[in-house]
C-alpha positions as CSV (number, residue, x, y, z in Angstrom):
1,M,0.0,0.0,0.0
2,K,2.9,2.4,0.9
3,K,4.6,1.6,-2.5
4,A,1.3,2.3,-4.3
5,Y,1.0,5.6,-2.5
6,I,4.5,6.7,-3.3
7,L,4.1,5.7,-7.0
8,F,0.8,7.8,-7.2
9,T,2.6,10.7,-5.6
10,L,5.4,10.6,-8.1
11,L,3.0,10.4,-11.0
12,L,1.0,13.3,-9.7
13,S,4.2,15.3,-9.3
14,C,5.2,14.6,-12.9
15,V,1.7,15.7,-14.2
16,T,1.9,18.9,-12.0
17,L,5.4,19.8,-13.2
18,G,4.5,19.1,-16.8
19,A,1.5,21.6,-16.4
20,Q,3.7,24.3,-14.9
21,D,5.9,25.3,-17.9
22,P,7.8,28.4,-16.7
23,D,8.3,29.5,-20.3
24,S,4.7,28.9,-21.4
25,R,6.0,27.0,-24.4
26,D,4.8,23.7,-25.9
27,K,7.9,21.6,-25.3
28,S,6.6,18.9,-27.5
29,R,7.4,21.2,-30.4
30,Y,11.0,20.9,-29.6
31,A,11.2,17.2,-28.6
32,V,13.0,16.2,-31.9
33,N,15.9,18.5,-31.0
34,N,16.5,17.1,-27.5
35,F,15.3,20.1,-25.5
36,D,14.6,18.0,-22.4
37,E,17.8,19.1,-20.7
38,D,19.0,22.7,-20.8
39,D,22.7,21.8,-21.0
40,H,22.5,19.2,-23.7
41,Y,21.7,19.5,-27.4
42,T,21.6,17.1,-30.3
43,M,21.0,18.2,-33.9
44,Y,19.0,15.6,-35.8
45,Q,18.2,17.6,-39.0
46,P,21.2,19.6,-40.1
47,Y,20.6,22.2,-42.8
48,E,22.6,22.9,-46.0
49,T,24.8,25.9,-45.9
50,V,25.5,28.0,-49.0
51,S,28.8,28.3,-50.9
52,V,29.6,31.8,-52.4
53,E,32.8,33.4,-53.7
54,E,33.8,37.0,-53.0
55,P,33.4,39.4,-56.0
56,K,36.5,40.6,-57.6
57,G,35.5,44.2,-57.7
58,R,36.5,46.8,-55.0
59,K,33.5,49.1,-55.0
60,V,31.4,49.0,-51.9
61,K,27.9,50.3,-52.7
62,N,26.0,48.5,-49.9
63,V,27.0,47.5,-46.4
64,I,25.1,44.9,-44.4
65,L,26.1,44.6,-40.7
66,M,24.8,41.4,-39.0
67,I,25.0,41.1,-35.2
68,G,24.3,37.9,-33.3
69,D,23.4,39.2,-29.9
70,G,25.2,37.2,-27.2
71,M,26.9,35.1,-29.9
72,G,30.5,34.4,-28.8
73,L,33.0,31.9,-30.2
74,E,31.8,29.3,-27.7
75,Q,28.2,29.5,-29.1
76,L,29.5,29.4,-32.6
77,S,31.7,26.4,-31.9
78,A,28.8,24.4,-30.5
79,A,26.6,25.3,-33.4
80,W,29.3,24.4,-35.9
81,I,29.6,20.9,-34.3
82,C,25.9,20.3,-34.1
83,N,25.3,21.3,-37.8
84,G,27.8,18.7,-39.0
85,R,30.8,21.0,-38.8
86,S,29.2,23.6,-41.1
87,L,27.9,27.1,-40.7
88,N,27.4,29.9,-43.3
89,I,29.3,32.2,-40.9
90,I,32.2,29.9,-40.6
91,D,32.5,28.5,-44.1
92,N,32.2,31.5,-46.4
93,F,34.0,34.4,-44.8
94,P,37.7,34.7,-45.9
95,S,38.6,37.6,-43.5
96,T,38.3,37.4,-39.7
97,G,39.2,39.7,-36.9
98,I,38.7,40.1,-33.2
99,Q,37.1,43.0,-31.4
100,W,37.2,44.0,-27.7
101,T,33.8,44.7,-26.1
102,Y,34.4,46.5,-22.8
103,S,32.4,49.6,-22.3
104,A,33.4,53.1,-21.0
105,N,32.7,52.2,-17.4
106,R,32.5,48.4,-17.2
107,L,34.8,45.5,-18.3
108,V,31.6,43.5,-19.0
109,T,29.4,45.5,-21.4
110,D,25.7,45.5,-21.9
111,S,24.0,45.5,-25.3
112,A,23.4,49.2,-25.1
113,A,27.0,50.2,-24.7
114,A,28.4,47.5,-27.1
115,G,25.8,48.4,-29.7
116,T,26.5,52.1,-29.3
117,A,30.2,51.4,-30.0
118,L,29.3,49.3,-33.1
119,A,26.8,51.9,-34.3
120,T,28.7,55.1,-33.6
121,G,32.4,54.5,-33.3
122,S,32.4,55.7,-29.7
123,K,32.5,53.7,-26.5
124,T,29.9,54.8,-23.8
125,K,28.6,53.7,-20.4
126,N,26.4,50.7,-20.0
127,G,22.7,51.5,-20.6
128,K,23.2,54.5,-22.9
129,I,21.6,54.4,-26.4
130,A,23.8,56.2,-29.1
131,M,24.9,58.8,-26.6
132,S,28.3,59.6,-25.1
133,P,29.1,59.1,-21.4
134,D,28.2,62.8,-20.9
135,D,24.9,62.3,-22.7
136,E,25.9,63.9,-26.0
137,V,24.1,62.6,-29.1
138,L,26.3,60.4,-31.3
139,E,25.8,60.0,-35.0
140,T,25.0,56.4,-36.0
141,L,26.0,54.5,-39.1
142,S,22.3,54.6,-40.2
143,E,22.3,58.3,-39.8
144,Y,25.6,58.7,-41.5
145,A,24.6,56.5,-44.5
146,K,21.4,58.5,-44.8
147,S,23.4,61.7,-45.0
148,K,25.3,60.1,-47.9
149,G,22.1,59.6,-49.8
150,K,21.8,55.8,-49.1
151,K,18.7,54.0,-48.0
152,T,18.8,52.5,-44.5
153,G,17.1,49.5,-42.8
154,T,16.9,47.4,-39.7
155,S,15.6,43.9,-39.3
156,V,15.5,42.1,-35.9
157,V,13.5,39.4,-34.1
158,C,13.2,41.3,-30.9
159,R,11.3,44.5,-30.0
160,I,12.5,47.4,-32.0
161,C,13.1,49.4,-28.9
162,D,15.6,46.9,-27.6
163,A,19.2,48.1,-27.3
164,T,20.7,46.9,-30.5
165,P,18.0,48.1,-33.0
166,A,17.7,51.3,-30.9
167,V,21.3,52.4,-31.0
168,F,21.3,52.5,-34.8
169,S,18.4,55.0,-35.1
170,T,17.5,56.6,-31.8
171,H,19.2,58.3,-28.8
172,A,18.4,58.0,-25.1
173,A,20.2,58.5,-21.8
174,H,19.0,55.1,-20.7
175,R,17.9,51.9,-22.5
176,D,14.8,51.5,-20.3
177,S,13.0,54.5,-21.8
178,L,11.1,52.2,-24.2
179,Y,8.2,54.5,-25.1
180,N,10.5,57.3,-25.8
181,I,12.9,55.2,-27.9
182,T,9.9,53.6,-29.9
183,A,8.5,57.1,-30.7
184,Q,11.8,58.2,-32.2
185,F,11.4,55.7,-35.0
186,V,8.7,57.9,-36.4
187,D,11.3,60.5,-37.3
188,S,14.3,58.1,-37.7
189,G,14.4,58.3,-41.5
190,L,14.7,54.5,-41.8
191,D,13.4,53.2,-45.1
192,F,12.8,49.6,-43.8
193,L,12.1,48.5,-40.3
194,F,11.1,45.0,-39.2
195,G,10.7,43.5,-35.7
196,G,8.4,43.3,-32.7
197,G,7.3,45.8,-30.1
198,L,3.6,46.6,-30.7
199,K,3.3,47.0,-26.9
200,W,5.2,50.3,-27.1
201,W,3.7,51.4,-30.4
202,E,0.0,51.1,-29.7
203,N,-2.2,52.3,-26.8
204,R,0.6,54.4,-25.5
205,P,0.3,56.3,-22.1
206,D,1.0,59.6,-23.9
207,G,-1.9,59.0,-26.3
208,R,0.1,59.3,-29.5
209,D,-1.0,57.3,-32.5
210,L,2.3,56.3,-34.0
211,T,0.7,54.4,-36.8
212,A,-1.1,57.5,-38.0
213,E,2.0,59.5,-37.6
214,V,4.2,57.3,-39.7
215,E,1.5,56.9,-42.4
216,S,1.3,60.7,-42.6
217,K,5.0,60.7,-43.4
218,G,4.5,58.3,-46.3
219,Y,5.2,55.0,-44.5
220,T,3.4,51.8,-45.1
221,F,2.7,50.2,-41.7
222,V,1.9,46.4,-41.5
223,K,1.6,43.8,-38.8
224,D,2.4,40.4,-40.5
225,I,4.9,39.0,-42.9
226,D,2.3,38.3,-45.7
227,A,1.4,42.0,-45.7
228,L,5.1,42.9,-45.8
229,E,5.6,40.6,-48.7
230,A,3.0,42.6,-50.7
231,V,4.6,46.0,-50.1
232,E,6.2,47.4,-53.3
233,S,8.1,50.5,-52.1
234,T,9.8,52.1,-49.1
235,P,9.4,53.5,-46.5
236,V,7.8,50.6,-44.6
237,I,7.5,49.5,-41.0
238,A,6.5,46.0,-40.1
239,L,5.9,45.1,-36.4
240,T,4.7,41.5,-36.3
241,A,4.8,40.8,-32.5
242,Y,3.6,42.3,-29.2
243,K,7.2,42.0,-27.8
244,E,9.7,39.6,-29.2
245,L,9.0,37.4,-32.2
246,P,8.4,33.7,-31.3
247,P,11.4,31.4,-30.8
248,A,13.2,30.2,-33.9
249,L,11.3,26.9,-34.3
250,D,8.0,28.6,-34.0
251,R,8.6,31.5,-36.3
252,G,10.0,29.5,-39.2
253,D,11.7,31.4,-42.0
254,V,10.1,34.8,-41.1
255,H,13.4,36.5,-40.5
256,Q,14.9,35.3,-43.8
257,A,11.7,36.5,-45.5
258,S,11.9,39.9,-44.0
259,V,15.6,40.3,-44.9
260,R,14.9,39.2,-48.5
261,K,12.2,41.9,-48.6
262,A,14.6,44.4,-47.2
263,L,17.2,43.7,-49.9
264,E,14.5,43.9,-52.6
265,L,13.2,47.3,-51.3
266,L,16.5,48.9,-50.3
267,D,18.4,48.0,-53.5
268,C,18.9,51.2,-55.4
269,K,21.5,53.2,-57.4
270,E,22.9,55.0,-54.4
271,G,23.1,51.9,-52.3
272,F,22.1,51.1,-48.7
273,F,23.1,50.3,-45.1
274,L,21.2,47.5,-43.4
275,M,21.6,46.2,-39.8
276,V,20.3,42.6,-39.2
277,E,20.2,41.2,-35.7
278,G,19.9,37.7,-34.4
279,S,18.4,39.1,-31.3
280,C,17.3,36.2,-29.1
281,I,20.6,34.2,-28.9
282,D,21.2,36.5,-26.0
283,D,17.8,35.8,-24.4
284,Y,18.3,32.0,-24.1
285,G,21.9,32.5,-23.1
286,H,20.6,34.4,-20.1
287,A,18.1,31.6,-19.5
288,N,20.9,29.0,-19.7
289,K,19.0,26.9,-22.4
290,V,21.5,25.6,-24.9
291,G,18.9,24.1,-27.2
292,F,17.1,27.5,-27.7
293,V,20.5,29.1,-28.1
294,M,21.5,26.7,-30.9
295,E,18.2,27.2,-32.7
296,E,18.5,31.0,-32.6
297,I,22.1,30.8,-34.0
298,F,20.9,28.4,-36.8
299,D,18.1,30.8,-37.7
300,F,20.6,33.7,-37.7
301,D,23.1,31.6,-39.8
302,R,20.4,30.8,-42.3
303,T,19.7,34.5,-42.6
304,V,23.4,35.1,-43.2
305,G,23.2,32.5,-46.0
306,T,20.2,34.4,-47.5
307,V,22.3,37.7,-47.4
308,L,25.4,36.0,-48.9
309,E,23.5,34.6,-51.9
310,W,22.0,38.0,-52.6
311,A,25.3,39.8,-52.2
312,A,27.1,37.3,-54.4
313,E,24.8,38.2,-57.3
314,D,25.0,42.0,-56.5
315,G,28.8,42.1,-56.5
316,E,29.1,45.4,-54.6
317,T,28.0,44.5,-51.2
318,L,30.2,44.2,-48.0
319,V,28.8,41.8,-45.4
320,V,30.2,42.0,-41.8
321,V,29.0,39.5,-39.2
322,T,29.9,39.9,-35.5
323,A,28.3,40.0,-32.0
324,D,28.0,42.6,-29.3
325,H,29.2,40.2,-26.5
326,A,28.8,36.6,-25.4
327,T,26.2,35.5,-22.9
328,G,25.9,32.9,-20.2
329,G,29.6,32.1,-19.6
330,M,29.0,29.0,-21.7
331,T,31.7,26.3,-21.8
332,L,31.7,23.4,-24.3
333,L,32.5,20.4,-22.0
334,A,31.7,17.3,-24.1
335,G,29.8,15.9,-27.0
336,S,30.4,14.2,-30.3
337,V,31.4,15.6,-33.7
338,K,30.1,12.4,-35.4
339,D,26.7,12.5,-33.5
340,Q,26.3,16.2,-33.7
341,K,25.7,16.8,-30.0
342,V,27.1,18.9,-27.3
343,S,27.1,19.2,-23.5
344,V,27.7,22.6,-22.0
345,N,28.0,24.4,-18.7
346,F,26.7,27.9,-18.0
347,S,28.8,29.7,-15.4
348,N,26.3,32.6,-15.1
349,T,23.2,34.2,-16.5
350,G,24.9,37.4,-17.7
351,H,27.4,38.6,-20.1
352,N,31.2,38.2,-20.1
353,G,34.2,40.3,-21.2
354,V,35.7,37.9,-23.7
355,A,36.7,39.2,-27.1
356,I,34.4,38.5,-30.0
357,P,35.1,37.3,-33.6
358,V,34.4,39.4,-36.7
359,F,33.7,37.9,-40.1
360,A,33.9,39.9,-43.3
361,W,32.9,39.1,-46.9
362,G,32.9,41.2,-50.1
363,P,34.8,44.1,-51.3
364,H,37.4,45.4,-48.8
365,S,36.7,42.5,-46.4
366,E,40.4,42.5,-45.7
367,D,40.0,45.8,-43.9
368,F,38.5,43.9,-41.0
369,V,41.4,41.6,-40.3
370,G,43.2,42.1,-37.0
371,T,42.5,42.9,-33.3
372,Y,40.7,46.2,-32.5
373,E,38.1,47.8,-30.3
374,N,34.4,47.5,-31.1
375,A,34.3,51.2,-31.7
376,E,37.1,50.8,-34.3
377,L,35.0,48.2,-36.1
378,S,32.3,50.9,-36.6
379,E,35.0,53.4,-37.9
380,R,36.2,50.8,-40.4
381,I,32.7,50.4,-41.8
382,K,32.0,54.2,-41.9
383,K,35.1,54.7,-44.1
384,L,33.5,52.4,-46.7
385,I,30.1,54.2,-46.8
386,K,30.5,56.8,-49.5
């Protein structure tokens, strides 16, 4: 009788725990990718990477900066192993460098300070959005490219008011002023904007109707990828989620589709600057969930493949891929190259101060070889925007 009671209690506990999913996600959707343990991951369905050659020309008409938020070399190493020793980021880029990520006041940066350095060429204090340590407005790469007559765009899978998308088009003394940051996109001059963040766009406490405001300025505003696909000209803003977009396995190829549309709409005689972020690698690094980290990297890497194929046909596009910092203190402890699996340890739920790789492809890619500050990376890009 006692054994029967214990067995019943254990079964009841399993049912109760199964019903209390802290992430409110349907874990069955991820079962095929071994998401049952947060420190183990096995890749059962690797994807094909692209193979492209650099153009021979030296002209840089377009610049595409792709940022994997929280994507350090440790995360890339694990992803490379799991996808059968193959990633678009690793396999196609002939020029590599290393950038230091510390901010103006901390060895360990946050996304706001690191993003500001990448966007403006100036280091700042943690928490600041495209502003100096003394709160002076800093010109961003998007703003500079606009001044040169180029079209500009941003495509992310997080809220548009998050640190990385914000630092390329807005300015704020602190990253938490989300309503203020969101409102600045109305006058940002961006030709293309894709991401989430309807929470800070609609039903605002200040009563502003941002949709009406951007439409009065000639923007097309849409809320889903199908509507975006139908848009034929810029400027356009597409916000398809209340906060962040769904996890990679739920959203499918939405980010690749948005970037393809961005390339279609931004392509012009004068050229363009486009920032693309794999935003949620960082989120799941903070949560110490290696499976979700891997899937976000794979989604970002497939987006890199989409960009490279387009750029190879264009012949005048520089593509730079990097990160703002690494997240989770992740260590690759064990696994199998043959079986495409990894076992990891997360030492914390924050960022770290380890240097970050830079990958460059296209005309003048060799300009990004070497070891330099994250702010210097921005300056090297700026010199090529003419």
